[in-house]
BAFI-3210 file (N, C-alpha, C; in Angstrom, 3 decimals, decimal comma, padded with zeros to 6 digits):
// residues 119
n [1|2|3|4|5|6|7|8|9|10|11|12|13|14|15|16|17|18|19|20|21|22|23|24|25|26|27|28|29|30|31|32|33|34|35|36|37|38|39|40|41|42|43|44|45|46|47|48|49|50|51|52|53|54|55|56|57|58|59|60|61|62|63|64|65|66|67|68|69|70|71|72|73|74|75|76|77|78|79|80|81|82|83|84|85|86|87|88|89|90|91|92|93|94|95|96|97|98|99|100|101|102|103|104|105|106|107|108|109|110|111|112|113|114|115|116|117|118|119]
n.u [120,294|117,192|115,195|114,464|112,817|109,523|107,888|105,991|106,911|109,509|108,889|107,735|109,897|111,637|110,145|110,143|112,924|113,234|111,607|113,025|115,442|114,605|114,782|112,755|111,799|109,628|107,753|104,746|102,183|100,317|101,872|103,663|101,850|100,767|103,055|103,805|101,515|101,526|103,894|103,900|104,531|102,822|100,324|098,865|096,809|097,238|095,647|095,277|095,224|096,502|099,087|099,838|099,769|101,831|103,989|104,105|104,828|107,393|108,538|108,542|110,354|112,547|113,419|112,275|111,644|109,279|107,770|106,067|104,580|103,002|099,759|100,188|101,801|105,072|107,428|110,671|113,534|115,717|117,954|120,097|119,547|121,880|123,306|121,499|121,481|124,169|124,167|122,247|123,530|125,792|124,487|123,383|125,698|126,658|124,469|123,841|126,161|127,970|129,735|131,646|133,177|134,350|132,907|130,473|131,206|131,734|129,175|128,021|129,397|128,363|125,696|126,068|126,908|124,586|122,826|124,034|123,740|121,095|120,726]
n.v [133,798|135,282|136,853|137,625|135,291|135,377|134,926|132,622|131,569|130,807|128,792|126,936|126,412|125,169|122,881|121,668|121,152|119,319|117,215|116,575|115,726|113,371|111,741|112,191|112,762|113,484|115,773|116,997|119,548|118,821|117,192|118,999|120,715|118,961|118,406|120,995|121,801|119,866|120,288|122,915|125,355|127,252|126,238|127,035|126,363|125,788|126,360|124,309|125,808|128,162|127,264|126,292|128,664|130,137|128,429|128,578|131,240|131,061|129,669|131,625|133,343|131,845|129,979|127,567|124,828|123,842|121,008|119,379|116,282|113,942|114,594|116,047|118,408|118,731|119,666|121,004|122,125|124,776|125,483|124,422|123,747|124,372|126,004|128,125|128,989|129,872|131,983|133,632|134,304|135,654|137,840|138,976|139,729|141,654|143,505|144,193|144,382|145,886|144,525|143,664|141,094|140,317|141,739|140,487|137,886|138,398|138,996|136,477|134,975|136,109|135,336|132,587|132,314|133,218|131,228|128,878|129,338|128,829|126,119]
n.w [128,174|128,028|129,492|132,925|134,978|136,560|139,785|139,818|137,476|138,210|140,068|138,358|136,612|138,461|138,984|136,435|136,150|138,246|137,342|135,016|136,163|137,213|135,068|133,237|130,143|128,795|129,323|130,350|130,522|132,466|134,132|135,263|136,529|138,470|140,066|140,914|142,356|144,311|145,744|146,535|148,896|150,087|149,805|147,592|144,885|141,579|138,469|135,527|133,147|133,914|134,553|132,015|130,472|131,700|131,248|128,455|128,250|129,271|127,197|125,198|126,405|126,047|127,921|128,160|125,924|123,494|122,220|119,639|119,631|117,933|118,733|120,974|123,166|124,485|126,993|127,729|129,576|128,554|129,738|132,316|135,843|137,308|135,469|135,239|137,891|138,196|136,351|137,540|139,948|138,973|137,775|140,069|141,491|139,734|139,587|142,280|143,749|142,386|140,633|142,421|143,584|146,006|147,942|147,635|148,439|151,132|152,075|151,653|153,571|155,878|155,632|155,777|158,441|159,761|158,908|159,926|162,622|162,975|162,673]
ca.u [119,006|116,661|114,547|114,401|111,467|108,810|107,743|105,408|107,824|110,576|108,304|107,565|111,241|112,133|109,395|110,664|114,247|113,034|111,114|114,134|116,402|114,022|114,862|111,495|112,034|108,327|107,100|103,502|101,660|099,664|102,927|104,158|100,755|100,688|104,209|103,722|100,442|101,901|105,049|103,760|104,570|101,715|099,082|098,199|096,545|097,234|094,838|095,976|095,365|097,506|100,391|100,123|100,061|103,158|104,979|104,232|105,590|108,789|108,988|108,835|111,577|113,591|113,859|111,733|111,317|107,998|107,867|104,831|104,735|101,630|098,824|100,467|103,009|105,948|108,311|111,958|114,271|116,816|119,087|120,066|119,420|123,193|123,600|120,649|121,975|125,382|123,771|121,551|124,530|126,570|123,630|123,265|126,962|126,712|123,396|123,738|127,480|128,809|130,766|132,651|133,009|134,735|131,764|129,491|131,717|131,544|127,758|127,787|129,899|127,378|124,532|126,458|126,882|123,171|122,252|124,601|123,195|119,722|120,706]
ca.v [133,877|136,542|137,648|137,000|134,787|135,819|133,977|131,363|131,051|130,112|127,568|126,011|125,988|124,196|121,635|121,084|120,600|118,129|116,157|116,176|114,983|112,041|111,139|112,354|113,577|113,719|116,577|117,626|120,573|118,167|116,713|120,178|121,145|118,027|118,603|122,340|121,816|118,925|120,767|124,335|125,574|128,070|125,517|127,616|125,373|126,467|125,730|123,825|126,895|129,100|126,625|126,265|130,035|130,512|127,625|129,162|132,481|130,641|129,323|132,910|133,848|130,893|129,193|126,246|124,557|123,141|120,095|118,675|114,862|113,515|115,700|116,605|119,204|118,376|120,781|120,761|123,363|125,078|125,812|123,568|124,418|124,937|127,120|129,254|129,472|130,657|133,217|134,456|134,826|136,674|139,018|139,559|140,405|142,857|144,460|144,607|144,531|146,630|143,602|143,461|139,716|140,222|142,205|139,402|136,818|138,834|138,815|135,034|134,519|136,558|134,455|131,278|132,394|133,269|129,913|127,901|129,598|128,321|124,653]
ca.w [128,820|127,545|130,520|134,240|135,232|137,741|140,887|139,363|136,460|138,935|140,621|137,227|136,195|139,440|138,755|135,188|136,439|139,073|136,456|134,139|136,984|137,372|133,736|132,515|128,956|128,173|130,360|129,904|131,425|133,603|135,035|135,974|137,410|139,598|140,940|141,502|143,359|145,382|146,510|146,817|150,333|150,605|149,484|146,425|143,839|140,286|137,427|134,338|132,170|134,430|134,373|130,578|130,042|132,204|130,518|127,115|128,434|129,416|125,842|124,546|127,042|125,657|129,061|127,875|124,524|123,364|121,087|119,295|119,310|117,671|118,969|122,292|123,355|125,589|127,339|128,371|129,830|127,637|130,601|133,506|137,144|137,651|134,559|135,613|139,182|137,928|135,672|138,535|140,889|138,246|137,643|141,401|141,786|138,885|139,884|143,675|144,361|141,438|140,153|143,472|144,034|147,414|148,744|147,554|149,300|152,530|152,359|151,747|154,872|156,867|155,487|156,283|159,903|160,139|158,633|160,869|163,967|163,005|162,665]
c.u [118,426|116,048|114,522|112,969|110,870|108,644|107,161|106,279|108,970|110,083|108,185|108,920|111,793|111,428|109,912|112,027|114,129|112,559|112,223|115,176|115,907|113,973|113,545|111,743|110,744|107,472|105,898|103,070|101,058|100,685|103,442|103,108|100,688|101,839|104,155|102,670|100,762|102,969|104,964|103,622|103,384|100,339|098,260|098,009|096,378|096,437|095,725|096,241|096,408|098,901|100,782|100,503|101,469|104,249|105,172|104,994|107,083|109,382|109,378|110,132|112,779|114,199|113,316|111,614|110,081|108,061|106,530|105,176|103,343|100,711|099,088|101,765|103,749|106,961|109,605|112,639|115,353|118,074|118,969|119,909|120,751|123,561|122,783|121,112|123,219|125,036|123,089|122,554|125,385|125,782|123,496|124,532|127,062|125,710|123,427|125,074|128,474|129,996|131,896|132,430|133,352|133,612|130,666|129,917|131,506|130,091|127,432|128,260|128,935|126,137|124,858|126,402|125,441|122,533|122,719|124,062|121,765|119,669|121,273]
c.v [135,247|137,416|136,882|136,526|135,354|134,689|132,629|130,742|130,287|128,799|126,510|125,521|124,946|122,847|120,924|120,437|119,333|116,965|115,665|115,364|113,564|111,292|111,175|113,303|113,927|114,483|117,300|118,674|119,911|117,610|117,863|120,663|120,265|118,265|119,952|122,368|120,911|119,513|122,235|124,577|126,373|127,499|126,161|126,517|126,113|125,663|125,317|124,984|127,923|128,541|126,624|127,650|130,443|129,708|128,165|130,491|132,155|130,181|130,603|133,502|132,939|130,146|127,767|126,086|123,668|122,310|119,400|117,246|114,297|114,711|116,400|117,394|118,728|119,498|120,264|122,102|123,549|125,421|124,946|124,419|125,091|126,119|128,353|129,850|130,331|132,007|134,179|135,087|135,899|137,971|139,745|140,330|141,710|143,912|145,011|144,861|145,216|145,805|143,381|142,079|139,570|140,699|141,133|138,246|137,144|138,612|137,327|134,485|134,924|135,654|133,071|131,260|132,428|131,900|128,882|128,110|129,080|126,804|124,020]
c.w [128,508|128,644|131,826|134,511|136,507|138,737|140,457|138,275|137,128|139,516|139,526|136,719|137,159|139,266|137,507|135,455|137,276|138,221|135,524|134,911|137,250|136,038|132,977|131,343|128,236|129,183|129,770|130,934|132,659|134,602|135,900|136,965|138,647|140,579|141,645|142,612|144,552|146,300|146,902|148,319|150,882|150,242|148,370|145,395|142,512|139,276|136,252|133,375|132,617|134,208|132,897|130,060|130,463|131,491|129,104|127,171|128,582|128,087|125,104|125,101|126,781|126,848|128,986|126,373|124,519|122,089|120,879|118,913|119,163|117,820|120,300|122,298|124,599|125,771|127,958|128,595|128,778|128,417|131,859|134,766|137,503|136,767|134,943|136,942|139,021|137,327|136,657|139,503|140,213|138,097|138,981|141,768|140,994|139,356|141,310|144,352|143,419|140,933|141,157|144,101|145,520|148,332|148,764|148,457|150,769|152,944|152,505|153,089|155,985|156,825|156,042|157,815|160,417|160,008|159,659|162,285|164,105|163,107|163,894]
res [x|x|x|x|x|x|x|x|x|x|x|x|x|x|x|x|x|x|x|x|x|x|x|x|x|x|x|x|x|x|x|x|x|x|x|x|x|x|x|x|x|x|x|x|x|x|x|x|x|x|x|x|x|x|x|x|x|x|x|x|x|x|x|x|x|x|x|x|x|x|x|x|x|x|x|x|x|x|x|x|x|x|x|x|x|x|x|x|x|x|x|x|x|x|x|x|x|x|x|x|x|x|x|x|x|x|x|x|x|x|x|x|x|x|x|x|x|x|x]
***
């Protein structure tokens, strides 16, 4: 993975993974735009051009691949949700816990307790 994605990039990646999990191998910008705007928690509505620009940025970062079929472009992820999650957690342990996995585990237990007290 070349670069860490930004906030809208993460939203778009999650949308792509969701579409792929639904066995959609022909993902267009308009599909991603519809899903992002439908599921966005803060009711932000993103324009087609914004979504396309960010998806093309994810292609440059090698997190998406772009394929021309006929006259249309289609997108797919180059990394699965689980692979990206693992990579993110490893980076977090390295960057914030000085590669100390036990300290990271301790923090996870604290989060688990906080979470369980909310449910």
